[in-house]
C-alpha positions as CSV (number, residue, x, y, z in Angstrom):
1,M,50.6,114.1,107.6
2,L,54.1,115.5,108.7
3,R,53.2,114.1,112.3
4,R,52.4,110.9,110.9
5,A,55.1,110.3,108.7
6,F,57.7,111.6,111.5
7,H,56.2,109.0,114.4
8,F,56.4,106.0,111.5
9,V,59.8,106.8,110.8
10,L,60.6,107.1,114.2
11,A,58.7,103.3,115.1
12,R,60.8,102.1,111.9
13,L,64.0,103.5,113.6
14,G,62.6,101.8,116.8
15,R,62.5,98.6,115.0
16,I,65.7,98.2,113.7
17,F,67.6,99.4,116.3
18,S,65.3,97.4,119.1
19,T,68.1,94.9,119.8
20,T,71.0,95.8,121.7
21,S,73.6,94.6,118.8
22,A,71.9,96.7,117.0
23,R,71.9,99.9,119.3
24,M,75.7,98.8,120.1
25,R,76.6,99.3,116.2
26,L,75.0,102.4,116.0
27,I,77.2,103.9,119.0
28,I,80.5,102.7,117.8
29,G,79.1,104.3,114.1
30,L,78.4,108.0,115.9
31,S,81.7,107.9,117.4
32,A,83.3,107.5,114.2
33,V,81.6,110.5,112.6
34,P,83.9,113.1,114.3
35,V,86.8,111.2,113.0
36,I,85.8,110.8,109.5
37,G,84.1,114.5,109.6
38,I,88.0,115.5,110.3
39,G,89.7,113.5,108.0
40,F,87.2,114.6,105.3
41,A,87.7,118.4,106.2
42,M,91.6,117.7,106.1
43,A,91.1,116.1,102.5
44,I,89.0,119.0,101.7
45,H,91.4,121.3,102.8
46,N,94.1,119.9,101.2
47,Y,92.5,119.4,98.1
48,S,91.7,123.6,97.9
49,E,95.2,124.2,98.9
50,L,96.6,122.0,96.0
51,Q,94.2,123.9,93.6
52,R,95.6,127.6,95.3
53,G,98.9,126.2,94.8
54,S,98.6,125.7,90.9
55,A,96.4,129.1,90.8
56,Q,99.4,131.0,92.7
57,R,102.0,129.6,89.9
58,A,99.9,131.1,87.6
59,A,99.9,133.7,89.1
60,S,103.7,134.3,89.6
61,A,104.4,133.4,86.3
62,I,102.6,136.5,85.2
63,T,105.1,138.6,86.8
64,R,107.7,136.2,85.3
65,L,106.6,136.1,82.2
66,D,105.8,140.5,82.6
67,L,109.8,140.9,82.8
68,Q,110.5,138.9,80.0
69,F,108.6,141.0,77.2
70,R,109.2,144.2,79.3
71,H,112.9,143.6,78.6
72,D,112.0,144.0,75.0
73,T,109.0,146.2,75.0
74,D,111.0,148.9,77.2
75,R,114.0,148.6,74.7
76,L,111.5,149.5,72.0
77,R,109.4,152.1,74.0
78,S,112.5,154.0,74.6
79,A,113.6,154.1,71.3
80,L,110.2,155.4,69.4
81,E,110.2,157.6,72.7
82,T,113.5,159.3,71.8
83,I,113.1,159.3,67.9
84,G,110.0,160.6,68.2
85,G,111.1,163.9,70.7
86,M,113.9,164.7,68.4
87,D,111.7,166.9,65.9
88,L,113.3,165.0,63.2
89,T,112.2,165.9,59.5
90,P,109.8,162.5,58.5
91,E,113.2,161.4,56.1
92,Q,115.3,161.6,59.1
93,I,113.3,159.7,61.3
94,G,112.9,157.2,58.6
95,H,116.7,156.7,58.8
96,A,116.6,156.4,62.8
97,L,114.1,154.0,62.5
98,S,116.6,151.8,60.3
99,L,119.6,152.6,62.9
100,A,117.3,151.3,66.0
101,Q,116.3,148.0,63.4
102,T,120.1,147.5,62.9
103,V,121.4,148.0,66.4
104,S,118.5,145.7,67.7
105,G,119.4,142.8,65.5
106,Q,116.6,142.7,63.6
107,R,114.1,141.6,66.5
108,Y,111.3,143.9,65.8
109,C,108.9,142.7,62.9
110,Y,108.0,146.3,61.9
111,L,109.3,150.4,62.5
112,G,107.0,152.8,60.9
113,L,106.1,156.8,60.7
114,L,102.7,157.1,59.6
115,D,101.0,160.5,59.4
116,S,97.7,161.3,61.5
117,E,96.0,160.0,58.6
118,G,96.9,156.6,59.0
119,E,99.0,156.7,55.7
120,V,103.0,155.0,55.9
121,L,105.4,157.5,55.4
122,H,108.3,155.5,56.0
123,A,108.1,151.7,57.3
124,V,111.2,149.1,58.1
125,S,110.2,145.3,58.3
126,P,113.0,142.7,58.6
127,P,112.7,139.9,55.4
128,N,109.7,137.5,56.0
129,G,108.4,139.2,59.3
130,G,105.3,138.8,59.3
131,C,103.3,141.9,60.4
132,N,103.3,144.3,57.7
133,A,99.1,143.9,57.2
134,V,98.8,144.9,60.9
135,N,99.2,148.6,60.1
136,K,97.4,149.1,56.7
137,N,94.8,151.6,56.9
138,Q,95.5,152.6,60.8
139,S,93.7,156.3,61.7
140,F,94.8,157.6,65.2
141,P,93.1,160.1,67.0
142,A,95.3,162.8,68.5
143,Y,96.9,162.1,71.9
144,D,100.2,162.5,73.5
145,G,101.0,159.5,75.4
146,T,102.8,156.0,74.2
147,L,100.0,153.3,73.6
148,L,100.5,149.9,74.2
149,E,98.0,147.4,72.2
150,G,98.1,143.5,72.1
151,V,96.8,142.7,68.5
152,Q,96.8,139.6,66.5
153,N,97.4,138.7,62.8
154,D,97.1,135.3,60.7
155,T,100.3,135.4,58.4
156,G,100.5,131.6,57.5
157,I,97.3,128.7,57.6
158,E,99.1,127.3,60.6
159,E,101.0,130.2,62.5
160,H,98.8,132.5,64.8
161,N,101.4,135.1,66.0
162,S,100.5,137.7,68.4
163,F,101.6,141.0,68.4
164,L,102.4,144.2,70.9
165,R,102.5,147.4,68.6
166,I,103.7,150.8,70.8
167,T,102.5,153.9,68.7
168,V,104.4,157.4,70.1
169,P,103.0,160.8,68.8
170,A,105.7,163.2,66.4
171,V,106.1,166.6,65.9
172,F,107.3,167.2,62.0
173,L,110.7,169.6,61.8
174,T,109.9,170.5,58.0
175,T,105.9,171.3,58.6
176,L,105.3,172.5,61.9
177,E,102.4,171.7,63.8
178,T,102.2,168.5,61.6
179,R,101.7,165.2,63.9
180,G,102.6,162.0,63.0
181,Y,102.8,158.3,65.0
182,L,105.6,156.3,65.2
183,V,104.8,152.6,65.1
184,G,106.8,149.8,66.6
185,I,105.6,146.0,66.4
186,L,106.7,143.3,68.6
187,K,106.3,140.1,68.1
188,L,105.2,138.0,71.2
189,S,104.7,134.8,70.5
190,R,107.8,132.3,70.0
191,K,107.9,128.6,68.3
192,A,108.8,126.1,70.8
193,A,112.5,125.4,69.7
194,Y,112.6,129.2,71.1
195,L,111.3,129.1,74.1
196,A,113.7,125.8,75.0
197,G,116.6,127.3,74.1
198,N,116.5,130.6,75.3
199,S,116.8,131.7,78.6
200,G,113.7,132.7,81.1
201,W,111.8,130.6,78.7
202,Q,112.8,127.4,79.6
203,V,109.6,127.6,82.2
204,F,107.0,126.5,79.1
205,S,109.2,123.4,78.6
206,D,109.4,122.4,82.1
207,I,108.1,118.8,82.6
208,N,107.9,119.4,86.6
209,N,105.7,122.7,86.1
210,P,104.1,122.5,82.7
211,L,102.8,126.3,81.7
212,Q,100.3,127.7,78.8
213,A,99.8,131.3,78.3
214,W,98.0,133.0,75.6
215,I,97.8,136.7,74.6
216,V,94.0,138.0,75.0
217,G,93.4,140.5,72.2
218,A,90.2,141.9,71.3
219,N,86.8,140.6,71.4
220,N,88.7,138.5,74.2
221,S,90.4,136.1,71.3
222,L,93.4,134.2,72.6
223,Q,96.4,133.3,70.7
224,P,98.9,131.3,72.4
225,V,101.7,132.3,73.4
226,C,103.9,129.0,71.8
227,T,102.3,129.1,67.8
228,D,103.5,125.2,67.6
229,C,102.8,123.9,71.0
230,G,99.2,123.1,70.4
231,W,97.9,124.0,73.4
232,K,93.9,123.7,73.7
233,P,92.5,127.0,74.7
234,P,90.4,126.9,78.5
235,P,86.7,127.5,78.2
236,R,85.3,130.8,77.2
237,E,83.5,131.3,80.7
238,I,87.0,130.3,82.1
239,L,88.1,134.0,80.6
240,E,85.0,135.7,81.9
241,R,84.9,135.0,85.2
242,L,88.3,135.6,85.9
243,R,87.8,139.1,84.0
244,N,84.6,139.6,86.5
245,R,86.9,139.1,89.5
246,L,89.5,141.1,88.4
247,A,87.0,144.0,87.6
248,N,86.2,143.8,91.4
249,E,89.7,143.2,92.4
250,K,92.5,145.7,93.2
251,N,94.8,143.7,92.2
252,S,96.9,144.0,88.7
253,I,96.5,140.1,88.8
254,T,94.1,137.5,89.5
255,A,93.7,133.7,89.7
256,L,91.5,131.2,89.5
257,P,91.9,127.3,90.7
258,T,90.0,124.7,89.5
259,A,90.1,120.9,89.6
260,E,92.8,120.4,87.0
261,T,93.8,123.6,86.7
262,G,95.1,126.4,87.5
263,Y,94.1,129.7,85.8
264,A,95.5,133.6,86.3
265,L,94.8,136.4,84.5
266,G,97.2,139.6,84.2
267,S,98.9,142.2,82.3
268,I,102.4,142.2,80.9
269,A,104.5,145.1,79.4
270,G,102.0,147.4,80.2
271,G,99.0,146.9,78.2
272,T,98.2,143.4,77.2
273,D,96.5,141.1,78.7
274,I,98.0,137.5,78.9
275,L,96.4,134.6,80.6
276,V,98.2,131.6,81.8
277,A,97.1,128.0,83.0
278,T,99.4,125.9,85.0
279,Q,98.6,121.7,85.7
280,R,99.3,119.9,88.7
281,T,103.0,118.8,89.1
282,P,103.9,115.3,89.5
283,R,105.0,116.1,93.2
284,E,101.8,117.7,93.4
285,N,100.3,114.7,92.0
286,S,102.0,112.3,93.9
287,A,100.7,114.3,97.3
288,L,97.2,113.8,96.5
289,T,97.6,110.2,95.4
290,T,99.3,109.8,99.1
291,M,96.8,112.1,100.5
292,L,93.5,109.6,98.7
293,L,95.5,106.1,99.8
294,E,95.9,107.9,103.5
295,I,92.2,108.3,103.8
296,S,91.3,105.1,102.0
297,A,93.8,103.5,104.8
298,L,92.1,105.8,107.3
299,V,88.6,104.7,106.2
300,L,89.7,100.9,106.1
301,L,91.2,101.2,109.4
302,L,88.1,102.7,110.7
303,I,86.5,100.2,108.8
304,V,88.0,97.5,110.2
305,G,88.0,99.0,114.1
306,L,84.7,99.2,113.6
307,I,84.1,95.2,113.1
308,G,86.5,94.5,115.2
309,V,85.0,96.6,118.2
310,T,81.5,95.3,116.9
311,A,83.0,91.6,117.5
312,A,84.3,92.5,120.8
313,A,81.1,94.1,122.3
314,N,79.1,90.9,120.8
315,F,81.8,88.6,122.5
316,V,81.5,90.6,125.8
317,L,78.0,91.8,126.2
318,V,76.0,90.3,123.4
319,W,76.7,86.9,123.7
320,P,76.5,86.7,127.3
321,L,73.4,88.5,127.0
322,R,71.9,86.1,124.6
323,R,73.1,83.2,126.6
324,L,71.1,84.1,129.6
325,T,67.7,84.7,127.1
326,Y,68.3,81.3,126.2
327,A,69.0,79.6,129.5
328,V,65.8,81.6,130.7
329,Q,63.8,80.5,127.7
330,K,65.3,76.9,128.8
331,W,64.0,77.2,132.0
332,Q,60.3,78.2,130.9
333,M,59.9,75.1,129.0
334,E,62.0,72.5,130.3
335,G,62.3,73.9,134.1
336,V,66.2,74.1,134.1
337,F,68.1,76.9,134.4
338,D,71.8,76.7,133.3
339,A,73.3,80.4,133.1
340,R,77.4,79.1,132.7
341,T,78.5,82.5,133.5
342,T,82.7,82.5,132.9
343,R,85.5,84.7,134.3
344,S,85.6,86.4,130.5
345,M,82.4,87.5,131.1
346,P,81.8,91.5,132.7
347,L,81.2,91.1,136.2
348,E,78.0,92.9,135.8
349,L,76.8,90.1,133.5
350,Q,78.2,88.0,136.0
351,R,76.4,89.1,138.8
352,L,72.7,89.0,136.9
353,G,73.5,85.2,135.4
354,Q,74.0,84.5,139.5
355,A,70.7,86.3,140.7
356,F,69.1,84.7,137.5
357,T,70.1,81.6,139.2
358,R,69.2,82.5,142.9
359,A,66.2,83.5,141.3
360,T,65.3,80.7,139.3
361,R,66.0,78.3,142.3
362,R,64.1,80.0,144.4
363,L,61.0,79.7,141.9
364,S,61.3,76.5,141.3
365,R,61.0,75.5,144.8
366,H,58.2,77.5,145.0
367,E,56.3,76.3,142.1
368,K,56.9,72.6,143.2
369,R,55.4,73.6,146.6
370,L,52.2,75.5,144.7
371,T,52.0,72.5,142.3
372,K,51.9,70.1,145.3
373,A,49.3,72.3,146.9
374,M,47.1,72.4,143.9
375,A,47.2,68.9,143.1
376,H,46.1,68.7,146.5
377,Q,43.4,71.3,146.5
378,E,42.2,69.5,143.4
379,L,42.0,66.2,145.0
380,L,40.0,67.5,147.8
381,M,37.7,69.2,145.3
382,R,36.7,65.8,143.6
383,E,36.7,64.4,146.8
384,I,34.4,66.8,147.8
385,H,32.1,66.5,144.8
386,H,32.4,62.7,145.0
387,R,30.8,63.1,148.9
388,V,28.3,65.6,147.8
389,K,27.1,63.6,145.0
390,N,26.9,60.5,147.3
391,N,25.2,62.5,150.0
392,L,22.3,64.0,147.8
393,Q,22.1,60.3,146.3
394,I,21.6,59.1,150.3
395,V,19.4,62.1,150.3
396,A,17.3,61.2,147.0
397,S,16.9,57.6,148.2
398,L,15.8,58.6,151.7
399,L,13.2,60.8,149.6
400,N,12.4,57.8,147.2
401,L,11.7,55.7,150.9
402,Q,9.7,58.6,152.3
403,A,7.5,58.8,149.5
404,S,6.8,54.9,149.0
405,R,5.5,54.9,152.8
406,I,2.9,57.4,152.4
407,S,-0.1,56.9,151.5
408,N,-1.3,60.1,150.0
409,P,-0.5,60.6,146.4
410,E,-0.4,64.4,146.1
411,F,2.2,64.8,148.9
412,R,3.8,61.2,147.1
413,A,4.4,63.4,144.5
414,E,5.7,66.3,146.3
415,F,8.5,63.9,147.7
416,A,9.1,62.5,144.0
417,L,9.5,66.4,142.9
418,A,12.0,67.0,145.8
419,R,13.9,63.6,144.9
420,D,14.1,64.9,141.0
421,R,15.1,68.0,141.9
422,V,18.3,66.1,144.6
423,R,19.0,63.7,141.6
424,A,19.7,66.3,139.0
425,L,22.3,68.3,141.4
426,A,24.0,64.9,142.2
427,T,24.5,64.2,138.6
428,L,25.7,67.7,138.1
429,H,28.4,67.1,140.8
430,R,29.4,63.5,139.4
431,N,29.8,65.4,135.8
432,L,32.0,67.8,137.2
433,Y,33.8,65.4,139.3
434,A,34.6,63.3,135.7
435,E,35.6,66.4,134.4
436,D,39.6,68.0,134.1
437,R,38.6,71.3,135.8
438,L,36.4,71.2,138.6
439,D,34.8,75.0,138.0
440,Q,33.4,74.1,134.9
441,L,31.8,71.5,132.6
442,N,30.4,69.7,129.3
443,I,27.1,71.6,128.4
444,M,26.5,69.1,126.3
445,S,26.9,65.7,127.6
446,F,25.4,67.2,131.3
447,L,22.3,67.7,129.6
448,K,22.0,64.4,127.4
449,E,22.7,62.3,130.7
450,L,20.5,64.7,133.3
451,C,17.3,64.2,130.2
452,G,18.2,60.9,130.1
453,Q,17.9,60.3,134.0
454,T,14.8,62.2,134.5
455,L,12.8,60.0,131.6
456,H,14.1,57.0,133.5
457,I,13.2,57.9,136.7
458,A,9.6,58.9,135.6
459,G,9.1,55.3,133.8
460,E,8.8,56.3,130.7
461,Y,12.4,55.3,129.1
462,E,11.5,51.5,128.8
463,T,8.3,52.0,127.4
464,G,8.8,54.3,124.6
465,R,5.8,56.3,124.8
466,I,7.1,59.4,125.4
467,S,10.7,60.1,123.4
468,M,13.1,62.5,124.1
469,E,15.0,64.6,121.8
470,I,17.6,66.8,122.9
471,I,20.2,69.3,120.5
472,S,22.8,71.3,122.1
473,D,26.1,73.3,120.9
474,D,29.1,71.5,122.3
475,F,30.8,74.2,124.7
476,C,31.4,74.6,128.7
477,M,29.6,76.2,131.1
478,S,30.6,77.3,134.6
479,A,29.4,75.1,137.9
480,D,27.2,79.0,139.1
481,Q,25.3,78.6,135.8
482,A,24.8,74.8,135.7
483,V,23.2,74.3,138.7
484,P,19.9,76.9,138.3
485,L,20.0,75.2,134.4
486,A,19.6,71.7,135.2
487,L,17.0,72.6,138.2
488,I,14.4,74.5,135.2
489,V,15.7,71.9,132.8
490,T,14.4,69.2,135.5
491,E,11.5,71.1,136.3
492,L,10.4,71.3,133.0
493,V,10.9,68.0,131.8
494,T,9.1,66.4,134.3
495,N,6.1,68.7,134.2
496,S,5.5,67.7,130.7
497,I,5.8,63.7,131.6
498,K,3.6,64.2,134.4
499,Y,0.8,67.1,132.2
500,A,1.4,66.9,128.5
501,F,0.7,63.3,127.9
502,P,-2.7,62.3,129.6
503,D,-5.2,59.4,128.6
504,E,-1.3,57.4,128.0
505,R,-0.7,59.5,124.6
506,C,2.5,59.5,123.0
507,G,4.8,62.8,122.4
508,T,7.9,64.1,122.1
509,I,9.5,66.9,124.5
510,S,12.7,68.7,122.9
511,I,14.9,70.2,124.3
512,A,17.6,72.6,122.4
513,L,20.3,74.7,123.9
514,K,22.4,77.1,121.7
515,R,25.0,79.5,121.7
516,R,24.8,83.0,120.2
517,E,28.4,84.3,120.9
518,Q,28.1,85.3,124.5
519,M,24.7,84.5,124.7
520,V,22.3,81.1,125.4
521,I,19.2,80.0,124.2
522,L,17.1,77.7,126.1
523,T,14.6,75.8,124.6
524,I,12.3,73.3,126.4
525,S,8.9,72.3,124.3
526,D,6.7,69.5,124.0
527,N,4.3,68.6,121.5
528,G,1.4,67.9,124.3
529,I,-2.2,69.1,125.1
530,G,-0.7,72.8,126.3
531,C,-1.3,74.5,129.4
532,E,-3.9,76.9,130.4
533,A,-4.4,80.3,130.0
534,E,-3.9,81.2,133.7
535,T,-0.7,79.4,134.1
536,C,0.4,80.7,131.0
537,G,0.0,84.7,132.8
538,L,3.0,83.2,135.2
539,T,0.7,84.6,138.2
540,E,1.6,84.0,141.5
541,K,-1.7,81.3,142.0
542,S,0.8,79.1,139.2
543,G,2.0,77.0,141.6
544,I,6.0,76.7,143.1
545,G,7.2,75.1,139.9
546,L,6.7,78.1,138.1
547,K,8.2,79.9,141.2
548,L,11.3,78.0,141.2
549,I,11.4,78.5,137.2
550,R,11.2,82.2,137.9
551,G,13.9,81.7,140.9
552,F,16.7,79.8,138.8
553,A,15.8,82.3,135.9
554,R,16.8,85.4,138.1
555,Q,20.1,83.3,139.1
556,L,20.8,83.3,135.3
557,N,19.8,87.0,134.5
558,A,17.7,85.0,131.8
559,E,14.5,86.7,130.1
560,F,12.4,83.8,129.9
561,T,9.0,83.6,127.6
562,Q,6.0,81.2,127.6
563,S,4.1,79.8,124.8
564,C,0.6,77.3,124.7
565,E,-0.1,76.8,121.3
566,N,0.8,73.3,119.8
567,G,2.0,72.1,123.1
568,T,4.1,73.9,126.0
569,H,6.8,76.2,124.9
570,Y,9.6,77.6,127.1
571,T,12.7,79.8,125.4
572,F,15.1,81.2,128.4
573,T,18.2,83.9,127.1
574,F,21.0,84.3,129.1
575,P,24.6,85.4,128.8
576,L,27.4,82.7,129.0
577,E,29.8,83.6,132.2
578,Q,33.3,84.0,131.4
579,F,36.0,81.6,133.3
């Protein structure tokens, strides 16, 4: 099945590209494939570079944001670690935390001292700090290092703030070996006005480099750095892909380019994950638009070039070939060849047209000679048939004259039979002379004329005692087959006239000639007295008539049968020669 389908496709393609014009277009189209491929490869490369550029800017933004957040985070962490390592009493630690809050200008939303069970011993927070609830019912395991955690807390209906919590272990001086924890909470999220008005944060409001960032908390929750900017968080699968890539890479920051946005995931302030998204800049959009226009212009130029090359190829090659083809066809129909070669045609086509002109001129001269020779030959053949017909008629007349001088009836009858056979051949040549083709004749008209002539010569045409019934299909037969057929018909019809109706009996002789595809069936019958039994056996004693019939049948390659019931019936079946 596959092989058959493959051959079918090849056959269809062969039909489609069977002309020179179609093949020229195919070659020109294939020549443009490398250029189109290179153009598309460059376009894909440039588009990928644009995507990677957005992702790289997002990764760079994480580094800058880390520096911005670390400026505040390091100060808070240093203050807490200093206070936690001074072996102060809880009251003294509380005063130290208040002092740190004052020195920072109320920058920290929460400073607190907690015992090992998470109970708040002392807390300091500015008015409307909004992060007290972050620290309720917190229990901490025993650890010695500083812990940085990104947390989120909703303080209002509309605000969704993000915080960084720093936890530092401390030893209380009043109760030896009693451990507690210093907790400081720094708000990471900002309002749009703050981001636009403070140095280092203008990147969020830069229209030439739009930037969006989300703090990643527990359970992969996302809280925007800008609380009132209305940023739409990216799909969750983006964050999952970034986390998987970050786990498989050695770098602390990973980037992911997409069609419209570049994403990056990394840590800030030493422990909080942040997700940054950057859109394409106007310059990049302009570059992309320019690239698309250039590609479109390139494709348009290629199409125009292909059309131009195709038209030029048609003008230079295809149309001259069609002109030569038309000239050859006109020469075949009218015998006039006009190539009309011009100097604008390629030299090969000019030479081809000149060669065609010389060849057609020689063929025309040769055809004229052949036509003249064939006409002369046909004239000679017609003259030969005419002369043969005349000579046969003379011979038949001489035989008739000679028979009239013979007194013996048997000898006179033999001369009459020879005369009838010669006249049958003369009739054949006369019909060949009258036909358009000299190698064949219409068998139906010839058979009717031959039978009528035989009946007339026997003297029964005028009396009406014996009638002739002739049924024949209209077809042509070669002269080689018509000769033995004519002699068989003459022999049997003459025999029926002489012997089938004695004592002035009346009767009918029937001749039927039918064609069945490539076979011919000849039937000659009469309703006379019939034939003798020994004659029906087709023995050597049957006389010269049946010997002649058998010889003519062999010439026709015919099978024949004879019946003597209700008259005499002969049937011949032989193949029709092709001509």
